[in-house]
C-alpha positions as CSV (number, residue, x, y, z in Angstrom):
1,M,-211.4,162.5,97.5
2,G,-211.8,164.4,101.1
3,K,-209.3,165.2,103.8
4,R,-206.0,163.5,103.3
5,L,-206.1,161.1,107.0
6,K,-203.1,159.9,109.1
7,I,-203.6,156.8,109.9
8,G,-202.6,154.2,112.3
9,I,-202.4,150.1,111.2
10,T,-201.9,148.0,113.6
11,C,-201.8,143.8,112.6
12,Y,-200.2,140.6,113.2
13,P,-196.9,141.8,110.6
14,T,-196.2,138.1,109.8
15,L,-197.3,135.1,107.9
16,G,-201.5,134.8,107.8
17,G,-204.4,136.4,106.0
18,S,-204.8,139.4,108.5
19,G,-201.7,140.9,108.4
20,V,-201.7,140.8,104.3
21,V,-204.5,142.3,103.6
22,A,-203.5,145.0,106.7
23,T,-200.5,145.6,104.9
24,E,-202.0,145.6,101.4
25,L,-204.6,147.9,102.8
26,G,-202.0,150.3,103.9
27,K,-200.1,150.7,100.5
28,L,-203.4,151.3,98.4
29,L,-204.5,153.6,100.7
30,A,-200.7,155.6,101.1
31,E,-201.2,155.5,96.9
32,K,-204.3,157.5,97.6
33,G,-202.5,160.3,99.1
34,H,-203.1,159.4,102.9
35,E,-200.3,159.2,105.6
36,I,-199.8,155.5,106.7
37,H,-198.1,154.5,110.6
38,F,-197.7,150.9,110.7
39,I,-197.0,150.3,114.4
40,T,-195.9,146.3,114.9
41,H,-193.5,144.5,116.6
42,S,-191.6,143.7,113.0
43,I,-192.2,145.2,109.7
44,P,-194.7,143.8,108.1
45,F,-193.7,141.1,105.7
46,R,-195.7,142.2,102.4
47,L,-194.3,145.8,103.0
48,G,-191.4,145.4,101.3
49,Q,-189.4,148.3,99.9
50,F,-189.6,151.9,100.7
51,H,-193.3,153.4,100.2
52,K,-194.1,156.9,99.8
53,N,-196.7,158.1,102.9
54,I,-195.6,155.1,104.9
55,F,-194.0,154.9,108.1
56,Y,-192.8,152.1,110.8
57,H,-193.1,152.3,114.0
58,E,-191.6,149.3,115.8
59,V,-193.1,148.2,119.5
60,E,-190.1,147.7,122.0
61,I,-191.6,145.0,124.4
62,N,-190.4,146.5,128.3
63,D,-188.2,143.2,129.7
64,Y,-188.2,144.6,133.2
65,Y,-187.4,141.5,135.5
66,V,-190.4,141.9,137.9
67,F,-192.4,141.1,134.7
68,R,-193.0,137.4,134.3
69,Y,-193.7,137.8,130.7
70,P,-193.3,141.0,128.8
71,P,-196.3,142.9,128.3
72,Y,-196.5,143.3,124.6
73,D,-200.2,144.6,125.1
74,L,-199.3,147.0,127.1
75,S,-196.4,148.3,125.1
76,L,-198.3,148.4,122.1
77,A,-201.5,150.8,123.6
78,S,-198.6,152.7,124.5
79,K,-197.4,153.1,121.6
80,M,-200.4,153.6,119.5
81,A,-200.6,156.8,122.2
82,Q,-196.9,158.1,121.4
83,V,-197.5,157.9,117.8
84,A,-200.8,159.3,117.6
85,K,-199.8,162.2,119.8
86,M,-196.2,162.9,117.8
87,H,-197.7,162.4,114.4
88,N,-201.3,163.9,114.9
89,L,-203.3,160.5,113.6
90,D,-206.8,160.9,113.0
91,L,-207.3,157.3,113.6
92,L,-206.2,154.0,114.2
93,H,-207.1,150.7,112.0
94,V,-206.7,147.7,113.9
95,H,-206.8,143.7,112.4
96,Y,-207.5,141.4,115.0
97,A,-210.0,141.6,118.2
98,V,-207.2,140.5,120.5
99,P,-205.3,142.4,122.0
100,H,-205.2,145.1,119.2
101,A,-209.0,146.4,119.8
102,V,-208.3,146.7,123.4
103,C,-205.6,148.4,123.0
104,A,-206.4,150.5,120.6
105,Y,-209.2,151.3,123.4
106,L,-206.8,152.2,126.4
107,A,-204.2,154.5,123.6
108,K,-207.8,156.2,122.9
109,Q,-208.1,157.1,126.7
110,M,-204.5,158.2,127.1
111,V,-204.9,160.4,123.8
112,G,-208.1,161.9,124.1
113,S,-212.0,161.0,122.4
114,Q,-210.8,163.0,119.1
115,L,-208.5,159.9,118.1
116,R,-210.8,157.2,116.3
117,T,-210.8,153.7,116.6
118,V,-211.7,151.0,113.7
119,T,-211.3,147.5,114.8
120,T,-211.2,144.6,111.7
121,L,-212.4,141.3,112.5
122,H,-210.6,138.8,110.6
123,G,-211.5,134.8,111.8
124,T,-209.9,133.4,114.4
125,D,-210.1,135.8,116.6
126,I,-213.9,135.1,117.0
127,T,-214.5,131.8,115.8
128,V,-211.3,130.5,118.2
129,L,-210.7,133.2,120.8
130,A,-214.1,134.3,121.6
131,Q,-215.0,130.6,122.2
132,D,-212.7,130.7,125.4
133,E,-214.9,132.5,128.5
134,S,-211.9,134.0,129.9
135,L,-211.6,136.1,127.1
136,K,-214.8,137.4,126.0
137,D,-215.7,139.9,127.9
138,M,-212.2,141.5,126.7
139,I,-213.0,140.6,123.4
140,R,-216.6,142.1,123.9
141,L,-215.3,145.6,125.2
142,G,-212.3,145.7,122.8
143,I,-215.7,145.7,119.9
144,N,-217.9,147.8,121.7
145,E,-215.3,150.6,122.4
146,S,-214.5,150.7,118.5
147,D,-215.9,154.1,117.0
148,A,-216.1,151.6,113.8
149,V,-216.0,147.1,113.3
150,T,-215.8,145.9,109.9
151,A,-216.0,141.8,109.4
152,V,-214.9,140.2,106.4
153,S,-217.5,138.1,105.6
154,N,-221.3,137.9,106.5
155,D,-220.5,134.4,108.5
156,L,-218.6,136.3,110.5
157,I,-220.6,139.0,111.4
158,Q,-223.3,136.6,112.4
159,E,-220.6,134.4,114.2
160,T,-219.7,137.7,116.3
161,R,-223.2,138.5,117.7
162,D,-224.1,135.0,118.8
163,L,-220.8,134.1,120.4
164,L,-220.5,137.6,122.0
165,D,-223.9,139.5,122.3
166,I,-222.8,142.1,120.0
167,E,-225.5,144.8,118.9
168,K,-223.4,147.1,117.1
169,M,-223.3,147.6,113.9
170,I,-220.7,145.8,112.4
171,D,-219.9,146.6,108.2
172,L,-219.1,144.0,106.1
173,T,-216.1,144.6,104.4
174,Y,-215.1,141.8,102.2
175,N,-211.0,140.7,101.5
176,F,-209.5,142.1,98.5
177,V,-206.6,141.4,95.8
178,D,-204.2,144.1,94.4
179,K,-205.4,143.6,90.4
180,R,-202.0,144.6,89.9
181,V,-200.2,141.5,91.3
182,Y,-202.6,138.8,91.2
183,Y,-203.6,138.0,87.7
184,P,-202.7,135.1,85.8
185,R,-198.9,135.0,84.9
186,D,-197.2,132.7,82.4
187,C,-195.0,130.3,84.1
188,A,-194.5,128.1,81.7
189,S,-191.0,127.3,82.7
190,L,-191.5,127.0,86.4
191,R,-194.7,125.3,86.0
192,N,-192.2,122.5,84.0
193,D,-190.0,121.6,87.1
194,F,-192.9,119.7,88.6
195,V,-194.9,118.2,86.1
196,G,-194.5,116.5,82.8
197,E,-196.6,116.4,79.7
198,G,-200.3,116.5,80.6
199,E,-200.3,116.5,84.0
200,K,-202.2,118.4,86.2
201,I,-201.1,120.8,89.4
202,L,-203.3,120.8,92.5
203,M,-202.2,123.1,95.5
204,H,-202.8,123.9,99.2
205,I,-201.8,127.5,100.6
206,S,-201.9,127.7,104.2
207,N,-200.1,127.9,107.9
208,F,-200.9,124.0,108.3
209,R,-203.4,124.3,111.2
210,P,-205.4,121.5,112.2
211,V,-208.9,123.9,110.8
212,K,-207.2,123.3,107.5
213,R,-207.8,119.7,107.4
214,M,-204.0,118.9,105.2
215,S,-204.9,115.4,106.0
216,D,-208.2,115.5,103.8
217,V,-206.0,117.4,101.3
218,V,-203.9,114.9,101.0
219,D,-206.4,112.2,100.7
220,I,-208.2,114.2,98.0
221,F,-205.4,114.2,96.2
222,A,-204.4,110.8,96.4
223,K,-207.9,110.2,95.0
224,V,-207.4,112.7,92.1
225,E,-204.5,111.4,90.6
226,Q,-205.6,107.7,90.3
227,K,-207.9,109.0,87.8
228,V,-205.9,112.4,86.6
229,P,-202.3,112.0,86.3
230,S,-201.2,115.4,88.8
231,R,-198.7,116.5,91.5
232,L,-199.5,118.5,94.7
233,L,-198.1,121.5,96.2
234,L,-198.3,122.4,99.2
235,V,-197.0,126.0,100.1
236,G,-196.6,127.2,103.8
237,E,-195.8,125.5,107.1
238,G,-197.2,124.9,110.6
239,P,-198.0,122.5,113.4
240,D,-199.0,119.6,111.2
241,L,-196.4,119.7,108.4
242,P,-194.7,116.9,110.3
243,K,-197.8,114.6,110.2
244,I,-198.3,115.5,106.5
245,Q,-194.9,114.7,105.8
246,Q,-195.9,111.1,107.5
247,K,-198.6,110.5,105.9
248,V,-197.7,111.5,102.4
249,R,-194.8,108.9,102.7
250,S,-197.1,105.9,104.2
251,M,-199.6,106.7,101.3
252,G,-196.3,106.3,98.8
253,L,-196.9,109.3,97.7
254,E,-193.7,111.5,97.9
255,N,-192.9,111.8,94.1
256,K,-195.9,113.1,93.9
257,V,-196.4,115.7,96.6
258,H,-193.6,119.0,96.8
259,F,-193.3,120.4,99.9
260,L,-192.2,124.3,98.7
261,G,-192.5,125.6,102.5
262,K,-193.0,129.3,102.5
263,Q,-193.3,131.7,99.4
264,D,-193.3,135.6,99.5
265,D,-194.7,135.9,95.4
266,V,-197.9,133.8,95.7
267,A,-199.1,135.1,92.5
268,H,-196.4,133.5,90.5
269,V,-196.6,130.4,92.5
270,I,-200.5,130.0,92.3
271,S,-200.8,130.9,88.1
272,I,-198.7,127.2,87.8
273,A,-201.6,125.5,89.4
274,D,-204.9,124.3,87.7
275,L,-207.0,123.7,91.1
276,M,-206.8,124.9,94.8
277,L,-207.9,123.0,97.5
278,L,-209.3,124.3,100.6
279,P,-211.3,121.6,102.5
280,S,-210.9,123.9,106.1
281,E,-213.5,123.0,109.0
282,K,-213.3,127.1,109.5
283,E,-212.7,129.9,107.3
284,S,-214.0,132.9,107.6
285,F,-213.4,134.4,104.1
286,G,-210.4,132.2,102.7
287,L,-207.9,134.9,101.3
288,V,-206.2,131.9,99.4
289,A,-209.4,131.1,97.2
290,L,-209.4,134.9,96.1
291,E,-205.6,134.9,95.4
292,A,-206.4,131.8,93.1
293,M,-209.4,133.2,91.9
294,A,-207.6,136.1,90.5
295,C,-205.2,133.7,89.0
296,G,-208.0,132.0,87.0
297,V,-207.5,129.2,89.4
298,P,-211.1,127.6,90.5
299,T,-211.1,126.2,93.7
300,I,-212.1,123.0,95.2
301,G,-213.5,123.4,98.9
302,S,-215.9,123.0,101.5
303,F,-219.1,124.7,102.7
304,A,-217.3,126.2,105.9
305,G,-217.9,130.1,107.2
306,G,-217.3,132.6,104.1
307,I,-215.9,130.0,102.1
308,P,-219.6,129.9,99.8
309,E,-219.7,133.9,99.9
310,L,-216.4,133.8,98.0
311,V,-216.5,130.9,95.4
312,T,-219.4,130.6,93.6
313,H,-220.6,126.6,93.5
314,G,-220.4,125.4,90.0
315,E,-219.1,129.0,88.7
316,T,-215.7,129.4,89.9
317,G,-215.5,126.2,92.3
318,Y,-217.2,123.5,93.5
319,L,-217.8,123.3,97.5
320,S,-218.7,120.1,99.9
321,P,-219.6,119.2,103.2
322,I,-216.8,119.0,105.3
323,G,-214.6,116.2,105.5
324,D,-216.6,114.5,102.3
325,T,-213.4,114.2,100.3
326,E,-215.2,111.8,98.2
327,E,-217.2,114.5,96.8
328,M,-214.4,116.9,96.3
329,A,-211.9,114.4,94.4
330,H,-215.1,113.9,92.4
331,N,-215.6,117.6,91.3
332,A,-211.8,117.9,91.0
333,I,-211.6,115.4,88.5
334,N,-214.7,116.2,86.5
335,L,-213.3,119.6,86.1
336,L,-209.8,118.9,85.7
337,K,-211.5,116.3,82.6
338,N,-213.5,118.7,81.1
339,E,-211.5,121.1,78.9
340,R,-214.4,123.4,78.3
341,L,-215.9,123.8,81.4
342,Y,-212.4,124.3,83.1
343,Q,-212.2,127.4,80.9
344,Q,-215.8,128.4,81.7
345,F,-214.7,128.5,85.3
346,R,-211.9,129.5,84.6
347,E,-213.1,132.6,82.6
348,A,-215.8,132.8,85.9
349,C,-213.1,133.1,88.4
350,L,-211.0,136.0,86.7
351,H,-214.8,138.3,86.1
352,R,-215.9,137.8,89.8
353,A,-212.3,138.7,91.5
354,R,-212.0,141.7,89.2
355,T,-215.3,142.5,89.6
356,Q,-216.4,142.1,93.1
357,F,-213.0,142.0,94.9
358,C,-210.9,144.4,93.8
359,N,-208.6,146.9,95.3
360,D,-210.1,149.9,94.2
361,L,-213.6,149.0,95.8
362,I,-212.6,147.5,98.8
363,T,-210.4,150.6,99.4
364,A,-213.2,152.7,98.9
365,E,-215.3,151.4,101.6
366,Y,-212.3,151.8,104.3
367,E,-212.5,155.6,103.6
368,R,-215.8,156.1,103.4
369,I,-215.7,154.2,107.1
370,Y,-213.0,156.4,108.3
371,Y,-214.5,159.6,106.8
372,R,-218.1,158.1,108.6
373,V,-215.9,158.0,111.8
374,L,-214.8,161.3,112.2
375,G,-217.9,162.9,111.2
376,I,-216.3,164.3,107.9
377,E,-218.2,165.0,104.9
378,A,-216.6,163.4,101.9
379,D,-217.3,162.5,98.7
380,V,-216.1,158.4,98.0
381,P,-216.9,157.6,94.0
382,V,-217.9,154.1,93.6
383,P,-214.5,153.0,91.5
384,V,-215.6,150.6,88.6
385,C,-213.6,147.6,88.5
386,D,-213.1,145.0,85.1
């Protein structure tokens, strides 16, 4: 292994794929001996108990009465610089372009060019925010001034180039799952709390935003349930929750659909599912589909964004055009009714998750990027994942 690094990590610490990946990456890097400093406004929800080599620095917002809106971004940049100086950080790795990449740029101006910055693009920082003309120049600045930029799918790389006219090299670093956490669990007793003999479980996990097409989730389930006795488990919360609750009531599905709210132990919850539904209209990667794959659960989803890079159509799940709930339901029914085919998909899911998206593989990719921007010659072996 190369030099042990001191790395500052900034992310949105609450629920969301970018915060999950950033936190899990920090924990894995700390296990490898690197010193990790989380610089966020609250403790990342996946951080949990004490971890060796991990430190947390809270960003405190200045509420001086002159400020109409508390300047979080300036407070964050100042805290980044403070931590970098105090702990002699080698680099800042920020997740999400706005405002984190720009804050890292400001911190670097305060600390000096010896501090390097790495920005990871996760999705809506480009697919939504970069559509706003008032933010484009700022996002472009944050990206171009980063010493390295990574993105979680080829689709996101292309969209970043198209929207922002970016020529800078962007490294493809897929999201990952920790194979020690995400694997098929024996959750028979938990499963029996929701289904009876012969019933199947369809599941959807998200932040219930319009882009997730929650209405399509319910429509797919309703069609499947007519042919295969099933239950739908909805995990998460968000702005579309009231609308979906009303839709479930209007369709008379109250006894078939269960709202589980936010859940921390996602691996146990996913393990009771038979299928994961992900009919999103935008999805830069689809972390929940990977988590399901690692637990042996196929995905029924859409040809949106980076999902086709993750879900192999006809092998680890089925993909359909966005909004085609008829085809999605048909594919789900076909898979649920064919036990032999389902087992083939299940085994393919486990193999693909373990070999293509395992934590050891992606962590090593990030290490190579860190050493590259620091100009350090280091041999980071390619892990063999199985």
